[in-house]
Structures are given as C-alpha cells and as structure tokens.
Steps between C-alpha positions, in 0.01 A plus 500: 500500500160406357383861543759611242427495130681255276699782336607633840604155622701446182665840545587423863641156417717646224633778724561272797661240275729765352604620845570144615702429186708816544551410866616148411745631238624759747549237773685268261723783376583603857586140587722475190680832560528444877602860572386741774468761224220293343255411781254218455126542462440338839754735656315801362168363626654456845625859484151622409358315801768649726442858383124458524503361852802673654573794272322798348403343168124543547541868587739564212275318253200700616685834474625423149162369387335818626747716305449288190120529527500878550748559218314260271161665547633855459711422193219305332242774557725779374644290218159389371367858493807636319511203263134538403546872436812449290345217303179692436634845416773494235608860561557430868693187407730695268565760770579250775655208311858628538451553873366146528803356321730692734308377805523141376878524470583669830666230714292392798798551729531865395133565578533334840811698593348831388179438697699425814719810450207730425248372755719325757508141621126488565221263401344741252831531313525122475146470360556791260817340364320175424198672346712724275688195375186305418265760349676525159472126432129505587447801273665326204282188523173686560576749223537216251172353620319833462633530145339173387158562656222414255354839404208332325375388841534855628298619199227248580493623860460854369215394272318345796567818695685340785629748753876573494537328835318186385690500169831517684426225752296268276662544158842665524647363823420129440714512186793609717464218753759268335752785492423597859544141618827462309623826647393394849683168478821650364463790741480281806812306403689825435375696800602251766852488357525879511357504853782269612760743364322791667500315833861394463616858443292699743262310727548325832242228442361285223635213293761721330639605838502136613684394184760768565546365853541144370748626241715664768533159666545325162198286591403359161241270656331795669499700176335213313256443788367856481495488120303174488260619769409814311476322165255260667283797599506633143393157370213499749393845378502366145279207603263692727472834319606495136359163392151570640510841333597337171204262524265781598611715208479208256150415623396863463640510149307190400172614650554862403 
C-alpha cells in the first residue's frame, strides 16, 4: 500500500476497522440471540458466496447498478440546471417554489405507481420514477448554493472582461462544487433505495426483485446477503469516485 498517500491509508484503515468492528458485534449478537431470524455475519458471508457462485447475484447487482447510474446522472444534470436557475433568478424562484415544495412531499411510492400505470412496466418508466423522485432534492441543495455565490468575484470577472462561458466555469461553478458533491452523495444513497422499490414493484431483475424473491421464502440470510453486497459496492464508489473528486476539488480550490 506504499503507493497510497498517508491520508488515504488512514481513511482505508478507519473504514476497514469500522466494518470489522460492526461484523464482530453482529457475530456476537447473533451468537447471543441464537435465532434463525437473526443470522450471523459468517452466515451472511456464506450466502453472498453462494449467490455469487451459484445464483444470479452478479447479474442482479449489475442491473441495479446500471439503473442507479443512469438515474443518478439524469437527475443530477436536470437538478443542477434547475437549481442554478432558481438560485440565480429570484422571480423564477418565487414562481416555482410552491411546485418544488409539492414535488418534495409527493411520496416516492406514489410517483413509482403512477409511472408504471401511465407508461407501463417498462425500463423507461422505472428510470423516470427514480429521476422524478430525486430531482427535487438536488434542486433544493443547488439552489441554496447558487444563492450564496460570491457576487464580488463575478464583478471582478466582469471587470476583467471574462467571457460568460469562462465566468461560469471558472468563477461561478467552482463555488457550487461543495453543494454538488453533497447532493451527489445524498443522491446516491437515496437513489439506490428508490431503485430497489421500483424493481420490487415492477421489474423482473435487479436487487429489488431478488429481495422480493428472498422475502417470499422468508430467507432473512438471503435478504441481508443482497443488502450487504450492494452496500459494499456503494462504499467502493465512495472510495474510488467521491474521495478522489473531493481531493481534486480541494486541490483546485487551493491553487485556484
């Protein structure tokens, strides 16, 4: 691990140590309870191995991850654009604020059911349901970021006659990076949960479908196996994608 920085090694040790501690507590609790309704950590790991080698876990994980990625990208792009517009133009914000509040409070289940009824049990309906559920939360966070943008910096850019494009990408957008990253992190954790509900209700593949199958057999170990497997993927995304982006943005802020 010598090729990793000291900060990265420390981060990895803390995360791995936390996982091992949770696993040890889980194993001890399962041993103490001694009930089939509370499977042990080793039992869940064995179930993961079984579903990976003899089941469809890899396929289901891939299908769900693909839906999560597509929904995430679409909702972030649309949400960032709307959030910037609402945060920049007060009149637009006043006109659309009520609609945003309504969208935030529509239950995710209602949106999913309506999309399936309107568009049928198809892939596009599943993606649309997830995107519609996520966009409002992205808009709220980005709007607040756009509201606190330093207008003095924009004035300086105007004095130096920077083009609108350069002003946006070099002055305006960097101030939104913390809000975009926060929205991305919260968005990923929310989207994959909504995707599971979408798959459970109207798809014939994916982790949500697999969880429904395990539920029908009251297979608690299988349910936890799929859950832990997908959470592991999300943790890997955090380590491989979000942390490097954080460092890159921080380095750019320092040198910028």
